[in-house]
C-alpha positions as CSV (number, residue, x, y, z in Angstrom):
1,M,139.9,151.8,15.1
2,A,139.7,148.1,15.4
3,K,136.5,146.0,16.0
4,F,136.2,143.8,19.2
5,E,133.5,141.2,19.2
6,L,132.1,141.1,23.1
7,K,131.5,137.3,23.7
8,L,128.9,135.5,26.3
9,P,131.7,134.4,28.7
10,K,131.6,130.8,30.1
11,M,130.0,130.9,33.5
12,G,130.4,127.5,34.8
13,E,130.7,123.8,33.3
14,S,126.6,123.3,33.8
15,V,125.9,126.7,32.2
16,A,125.7,126.9,28.3
17,E,123.4,129.7,27.6
18,A,122.0,132.8,29.3
19,T,119.1,135.3,28.7
20,I,120.0,138.8,28.1
21,T,117.6,141.0,30.7
22,N,119.3,144.4,30.4
23,W,121.3,146.4,28.2
24,L,123.3,149.0,30.5
25,K,124.9,150.5,27.5
26,K,123.6,151.9,24.2
27,V,125.1,152.0,20.7
28,G,127.2,154.7,20.4
29,E,128.0,155.1,24.1
30,K,131.6,154.9,25.2
31,I,132.8,151.9,27.4
32,E,135.8,151.5,29.8
33,A,137.6,148.4,30.3
34,D,136.0,146.3,33.1
35,E,132.8,148.3,32.6
36,A,129.7,146.2,32.6
37,V,127.8,146.2,29.3
38,L,124.9,144.2,30.0
39,E,123.1,142.2,32.6
40,I,122.4,138.5,31.9
41,A,120.2,135.7,33.8
42,T,121.0,132.0,33.9
43,D,118.9,129.2,35.5
44,K,121.7,129.6,38.5
45,V,122.1,133.5,39.1
46,D,122.0,136.9,37.4
47,S,125.4,138.4,36.5
48,E,126.6,141.4,34.5
49,V,129.0,141.3,31.4
50,P,131.9,143.5,31.4
51,S,133.8,144.8,28.5
52,E,137.3,143.4,28.1
53,V,138.5,146.7,26.4
54,S,138.0,150.4,26.0
55,G,136.1,151.7,23.1
56,T,132.6,152.8,21.6
57,L,129.6,150.2,21.3
58,T,128.9,150.5,17.8
59,E,126.5,147.4,17.2
60,I,124.2,145.1,19.6
61,L,123.7,141.8,18.1
62,F,120.8,140.6,20.4
63,N,117.7,142.1,22.1
64,V,116.4,142.0,25.7
65,D,114.8,138.4,26.5
66,D,117.0,136.6,23.7
67,V,118.6,133.6,25.0
68,V,122.4,133.5,23.8
69,K,125.0,130.5,23.9
70,V,128.0,130.7,25.5
71,G,130.9,131.9,23.3
72,Q,128.4,133.6,20.8
73,T,129.1,137.4,20.0
74,I,126.7,139.6,21.5
75,A,128.3,143.0,20.7
76,I,130.7,144.9,18.4
77,I,132.9,147.5,20.4
78,D,135.3,150.0,18.2
79,T,138.5,150.2,20.1
80,E,140.1,153.8,20.4
81,G,143.7,152.6,20.4
82,G,143.1,150.1,17.5
83,S,144.8,147.2,19.4
84,A,141.8,145.0,20.3
85,P,142.0,141.3,19.4
86,A,139.4,142.0,16.5
87,E,138.8,139.0,14.3
88,K,139.0,140.2,10.6
89,P,137.1,138.5,8.0
90,N,139.5,136.9,5.3
91,E,138.8,138.8,2.0
92,E,139.9,135.9,0.1
93,I,137.0,134.0,1.6
94,A,134.1,136.2,0.0
95,P,134.2,134.9,-3.5
96,A,133.8,131.6,-2.2
97,I,131.0,132.8,0.3
98,V,129.0,134.3,-2.8
99,E,129.5,131.0,-4.8
100,L,128.4,128.9,-1.7
101,E,125.4,130.9,-1.4
102,K,124.3,130.6,-5.1
103,T,124.9,126.7,-4.6
104,I,122.5,127.0,-1.3
105,E,119.9,128.8,-3.4
106,V,120.3,125.8,-6.1
107,A,119.8,123.2,-3.6
108,Q,116.9,124.7,-2.0
109,E,115.0,125.0,-5.2
110,L,115.6,121.2,-5.9
111,V,114.3,120.5,-2.6
112,H,111.3,122.4,-2.9
113,S,110.4,121.4,-6.2
114,A,111.0,117.8,-5.4
115,T,108.0,115.4,-5.3
116,P,107.7,113.9,-1.9
117,V,108.0,110.3,-1.7
118,E,105.0,108.4,-0.6
119,V,105.9,106.1,2.4
120,D,103.5,103.8,4.1
121,F,104.4,103.8,7.5
122,S,101.6,101.2,8.4
123,T,103.8,98.4,7.2
124,S,106.4,98.9,10.0
125,E,106.0,97.7,13.6
126,K,108.4,100.4,14.9
127,F,106.9,103.9,16.3
128,F,108.0,107.0,14.5
129,S,106.9,110.4,15.5
130,P,104.9,112.7,13.2
131,L,108.2,114.9,12.8
132,V,110.4,111.9,11.9
133,K,107.5,110.8,9.5
134,N,107.6,114.2,7.6
135,I,111.2,114.6,7.5
136,A,111.3,111.1,5.9
137,K,108.9,112.0,3.2
138,E,110.7,115.2,2.1
139,E,114.0,113.6,2.1
140,G,112.8,110.5,0.2
141,V,113.7,108.2,3.3
142,S,112.1,104.7,2.7
143,I,110.6,102.9,5.1
144,S,113.3,100.0,5.1
145,E,116.1,102.8,5.4
146,L,114.2,104.1,8.8
147,E,114.0,100.7,10.3
148,K,117.9,100.6,9.8
149,I,118.4,103.6,11.8
150,N,119.9,103.1,15.1
151,G,117.8,105.6,17.3
152,S,119.1,107.3,20.3
153,G,115.7,107.9,21.8
154,K,113.7,105.9,24.6
155,E,113.6,102.2,23.7
156,G,115.7,102.8,20.4
157,R,113.3,105.4,19.0
158,V,114.5,107.5,15.8
159,T,114.7,110.8,16.8
160,K,114.9,114.1,14.8
161,D,118.3,114.4,15.2
162,D,119.1,110.8,14.2
163,I,117.2,111.2,10.9
164,I,119.0,114.4,9.9
165,A,122.3,112.8,10.7
166,Y,121.5,109.8,8.2
167,V,120.2,112.1,5.6
168,K,123.3,114.1,6.0
169,D,125.5,111.2,6.0
170,R,123.4,109.7,2.7
171,A,124.0,113.0,1.1
172,N,127.9,112.7,1.1
173,K,127.7,108.8,-0.3
174,P,127.1,108.0,-3.8
175,A,124.3,105.7,-2.8
176,V,121.3,105.5,-5.2
177,A,118.0,106.5,-3.6
178,P,114.8,104.6,-4.1
179,A,113.0,105.7,-7.0
180,P,109.7,107.6,-6.4
181,K,106.6,106.7,-8.3
182,T,106.9,110.0,-10.6
183,E,109.7,110.8,-12.9
184,P,112.8,111.7,-10.8
185,V,113.8,115.1,-10.8
186,A,117.2,114.2,-9.4
187,A,118.1,112.9,-13.0
188,E,118.1,116.3,-14.4
189,T,120.8,117.6,-11.8
190,P,123.1,115.2,-10.3
191,K,123.5,115.3,-6.4
192,A,127.0,114.6,-6.7
193,E,127.7,117.9,-8.2
194,I,126.0,119.7,-5.2
195,K,127.7,118.8,-1.8
196,V,125.7,121.2,0.6
197,E,124.7,120.3,4.0
198,A,122.9,123.6,4.8
199,P,119.7,123.0,3.0
200,K,119.4,119.6,4.6
201,A,119.3,121.2,8.0
202,E,116.8,123.8,7.0
203,T,114.2,121.1,5.5
204,P,112.8,119.6,8.8
205,K,109.9,121.8,10.1
206,A,110.0,122.3,13.8
207,E,107.2,121.1,15.6
208,P,104.5,124.0,16.0
209,T,104.9,125.6,19.5
210,P,101.6,125.5,21.6
211,E,100.3,129.0,22.3
212,K,100.7,130.1,25.7
213,K,97.2,130.1,27.5
214,I,96.7,133.1,29.5
215,P,94.0,132.8,32.4
216,V,90.9,135.0,32.0
217,S,89.5,136.5,34.9
218,V,85.6,135.3,34.9
219,N,84.5,138.3,37.0
220,G,86.6,140.9,35.5
221,Q,88.2,141.8,39.1
222,D,90.8,139.2,39.5
223,E,94.3,140.3,39.0
224,I,96.2,138.0,36.3
225,I,99.9,138.1,37.2
226,E,102.4,136.3,35.1
227,M,105.7,134.7,37.3
228,D,108.8,136.2,36.7
229,R,112.0,134.3,35.4
230,M,113.3,133.3,38.8
231,R,109.8,132.2,40.2
232,K,109.2,130.1,37.0
233,L,112.9,128.6,37.9
234,I,111.8,127.7,41.3
235,S,108.8,126.3,40.3
236,G,110.4,123.8,37.8
237,Y,113.2,122.8,40.4
238,M,110.5,122.2,43.2
239,T,108.2,120.1,40.9
240,T,111.4,118.0,39.4
241,S,112.5,117.5,43.0
242,K,109.2,116.3,44.2
243,Q,109.0,113.6,41.1
244,T,112.6,112.8,41.6
245,S,113.0,112.1,45.1
246,A,110.9,109.9,47.6
247,H,110.5,112.5,50.3
248,V,110.1,111.5,54.1
249,Q,110.6,113.4,57.1
250,S,112.0,113.0,60.7
251,F,111.5,115.8,63.5
252,I,113.2,116.3,66.7
253,E,112.8,119.0,69.4
254,V,115.8,120.7,70.7
255,D,116.8,122.5,73.7
256,V,118.8,125.3,72.7
257,T,118.8,127.3,75.9
258,N,122.8,127.2,76.5
259,I,123.0,128.6,73.0
260,V,120.5,131.6,73.5
261,N,122.4,132.4,76.8
262,W,125.6,132.5,75.2
263,R,124.8,134.1,72.2
264,N,123.2,137.1,74.4
265,K,126.3,137.1,76.6
266,V,129.1,137.4,73.8
267,K,127.2,139.1,70.9
268,D,128.2,142.5,71.8
269,A,132.0,141.8,72.3
270,F,131.8,139.5,69.3
271,E,130.7,142.4,67.0
272,K,133.1,144.7,68.6
273,R,136.1,142.6,67.9
274,E,135.1,141.0,64.5
275,G,133.0,143.5,63.1
276,E,130.2,141.0,62.4
277,K,126.9,140.4,63.9
278,L,126.7,137.1,65.4
279,T,123.3,135.3,64.6
280,F,122.0,131.7,65.3
281,T,122.8,130.5,61.8
282,P,126.7,130.0,61.8
283,I,126.1,127.9,65.1
284,F,123.6,125.8,63.3
285,M,125.6,125.3,60.5
286,E,128.7,124.3,62.5
287,A,126.6,121.7,64.1
288,V,125.2,120.2,60.9
289,A,128.8,120.1,59.4
290,K,130.2,118.0,62.4
291,A,127.1,115.6,62.2
292,I,127.8,115.1,58.2
293,K,131.2,114.3,59.3
294,D,129.6,111.7,61.4
295,F,127.4,110.2,58.9
296,P,129.1,110.9,55.6
297,M,126.4,109.0,53.7
298,I,124.1,111.9,53.9
299,N,126.5,113.9,52.0
300,I,125.8,112.0,48.8
301,S,124.1,112.4,45.5
302,V,122.3,110.3,43.0
303,E,123.0,109.8,39.5
304,G,121.1,106.9,37.7
305,D,122.0,103.8,39.6
306,Y,125.1,105.2,41.2
307,I,125.6,107.0,44.4
308,I,128.3,109.7,44.6
309,K,129.9,110.5,48.0
310,K,130.9,113.7,48.2
311,K,134.4,114.6,49.5
312,N,133.8,118.2,50.5
313,I,131.1,119.3,52.7
314,N,129.2,122.3,51.0
315,L,126.5,123.6,53.1
316,G,123.8,125.4,51.0
317,M,122.1,128.2,52.8
318,A,118.8,129.0,51.8
319,A,118.1,132.7,51.6
320,A,114.9,134.7,51.0
321,L,115.2,137.8,48.6
322,P,113.5,141.0,49.0
323,N,110.9,140.0,46.0
324,G,110.0,137.1,47.9
325,N,112.0,134.6,45.7
326,L,114.6,132.1,47.2
327,I,118.5,131.6,46.4
328,V,120.7,129.0,48.1
329,P,124.2,130.4,48.5
330,V,126.7,127.7,49.2
331,I,129.5,127.6,52.0
332,K,132.3,125.6,50.7
333,N,134.1,123.5,53.0
334,A,132.1,124.3,55.9
335,D,133.6,121.8,58.0
336,M,137.2,123.5,57.8
337,L,135.5,126.8,59.1
338,N,135.5,127.9,62.7
339,L,132.7,130.0,64.4
340,V,134.1,133.2,63.4
341,G,134.9,132.2,59.9
342,L,131.3,130.7,59.6
343,T,129.7,133.7,60.9
344,K,131.9,135.9,58.3
345,T,131.1,133.8,55.5
346,V,127.2,133.4,56.1
347,N,126.9,137.3,56.7
348,D,128.9,138.0,53.6
349,L,126.7,135.4,51.4
350,A,123.4,136.6,53.0
351,N,124.0,140.2,52.3
352,R,125.2,139.8,48.9
353,A,122.2,137.6,48.1
354,R,120.0,140.5,49.0
355,N,121.6,142.9,46.7
356,N,121.8,140.4,43.8
357,Q,125.6,140.1,43.8
358,L,126.4,136.7,44.2
359,K,128.7,134.9,41.6
360,L,127.9,131.8,39.8
361,D,130.3,129.5,41.7
362,E,128.8,130.8,45.1
363,I,125.5,129.0,44.1
364,Q,127.0,126.0,42.8
365,G,128.5,122.7,44.3
366,G,126.3,122.2,47.5
367,T,126.0,119.0,49.1
368,Y,123.6,119.3,52.0
369,T,120.9,122.3,52.5
370,V,119.9,124.2,55.5
371,T,116.8,126.4,55.4
372,N,115.6,128.6,58.3
373,V,111.8,128.4,58.5
374,G,112.0,130.0,62.0
375,T,112.6,133.5,60.3
376,F,109.0,133.6,59.5
377,G,107.6,132.2,62.9
378,S,107.0,128.6,61.5
379,V,107.5,126.1,64.2
380,F,108.5,123.4,61.8
381,G,108.3,122.5,58.1
382,T,108.7,119.8,55.3
383,P,111.2,121.4,52.9
384,I,111.7,119.9,49.5
385,I,115.1,118.6,48.7
386,N,117.6,120.7,46.6
387,Q,118.6,118.5,44.0
388,P,120.8,116.6,43.3
389,Q,121.4,116.2,47.1
390,V,119.4,113.9,48.9
391,A,118.5,115.9,52.4
392,I,117.6,119.0,53.6
393,L,117.2,120.4,57.2
394,A,114.7,123.1,58.2
395,L,115.4,125.2,61.4
396,G,112.1,126.0,63.4
397,A,111.4,129.1,65.2
398,I,113.0,129.3,69.1
399,R,110.5,129.6,71.4
400,K,109.9,129.9,75.2
401,V,108.1,126.8,76.6
402,P,107.5,125.2,79.8
403,A,109.7,122.0,80.1
404,V,110.4,119.1,82.3
405,I,113.9,119.6,83.7
406,E,115.8,116.6,85.0
407,A,117.9,117.2,88.1
408,P,119.6,115.1,90.8
409,T,117.3,116.3,93.3
410,G,114.4,115.5,91.3
411,D,112.0,116.9,88.3
412,Y,110.7,120.4,88.0
413,I,109.3,122.6,85.5
414,G,111.2,125.4,84.0
415,I,111.1,127.9,81.2
416,R,113.7,126.6,78.3
417,H,114.0,127.7,74.8
418,K,113.1,125.1,72.3
419,M,112.9,124.7,68.5
420,F,112.2,121.9,66.2
421,L,114.4,120.3,63.5
422,S,112.5,119.1,60.5
423,H,114.7,116.9,58.3
424,S,113.5,115.8,54.7
425,Y,115.7,113.0,52.9
426,D,115.4,111.2,49.9
427,H,114.1,107.5,50.9
428,R,115.5,106.1,47.7
429,V,119.1,106.1,49.3
430,V,118.5,107.3,52.7
431,D,116.8,104.9,55.0
432,G,114.8,106.3,58.2
433,S,117.8,104.8,60.5
434,L,120.3,107.1,58.7
435,G,117.9,110.0,58.3
436,G,117.1,109.7,62.1
437,Q,120.5,109.4,63.7
438,F,121.6,112.4,61.5
439,V,119.1,114.7,63.0
440,K,119.4,113.2,66.3
441,R,123.3,114.0,65.9
442,V,122.7,117.5,65.0
443,A,120.4,118.1,68.0
444,D,123.1,116.6,70.3
445,Y,125.8,118.9,69.4
446,L,123.5,121.9,69.9
447,E,122.3,120.7,73.3
448,G,125.8,119.9,74.4
449,F,126.9,123.5,73.5
450,S,128.7,125.1,76.2
451,E,127.8,128.5,77.9
452,N,131.4,128.8,78.7
453,R,132.6,128.5,75.2
454,E,135.2,131.1,74.1
455,F,135.0,132.5,70.3
């Protein structure tokens, strides 16, 4: 039987790693081609990793909660037919590997036995972090050398990667290192004979990770609950958005009586013909897509000092999950779909979101987001912008209210169906004029909805 390396597949340009959440197969179990082997979670979505071949799972290389890079081998499968594209190690390389390991051991002994060079950082006007200072001492990097390194950090500061790269580069050059105060150990074993970079990478010591502080119940009756993975991600996204965008809101009340009456009239026929339930969401999405075409500068994102004007109108649709968390599937090219197409797409994404079946590309690429706070009875809200977008619209609950109705014969009081639209936008790039005009245009499209519309 041949060995097949199951690797973590690529899951999109912005995803570089994933966390293993559950192994669906155990060592020794049979696996069919395209059968799911494990479940993973990224900062975007949860997913399954299927096997490309049929065979037996012989080795699991990572545990649950381990973080794995895209392209890393996560399991070994023995294929029954022996035709799997397994990567066989070259036996001729084995002796060289053994020799390299011995060389690494010698180099490590030299590193640990060498007396660290005393470096006086007080003579420099530059700032160096404690980690950079420790690496400099252990590698014998003088203060003059440190000051010549072009730092990639903020304000030109030398980072850990900068000094490690410098040390590696210096090891490959026949440069004479500054002599330490004690008798140099390097004189006994010339560095030129050992060209190994591995020990250098191991020498820098990572900064200690602070211990997680777990709250303690003072009275012994409070329950301490740790956030789940998705809640932690949502918490981070929301905090980052508030710190990034200058949030400001505009509110407008909309009369949606025509929409309510039309939906009540056609919903049964619509479901019978299309096999889909007709909700208010696709009607609102249609109005938003039209308004974005009228005001394209609301369909942008910000990167540094640059504004990126999006060509496609991809509407994010915030959906609540059964566990109380939130996810935002995206309707791609929403302006190109008619009401029937929007209805089918909205229902499909909502159903698969609730069943945790969304694909990664279905929650990426949004250019504007709509959230329905009215589902929970809220009249209006102040939603947080979904970065890197610059605006988000909250739909309030539809209520029957008394309203002044203007008629040719005079004004009178009538019962109308009304709701509030709450528009949050980024004041860095969207001024009140644009933000207000946009939400007013959405309202105009909704109020102008015809009760005689065909579907």
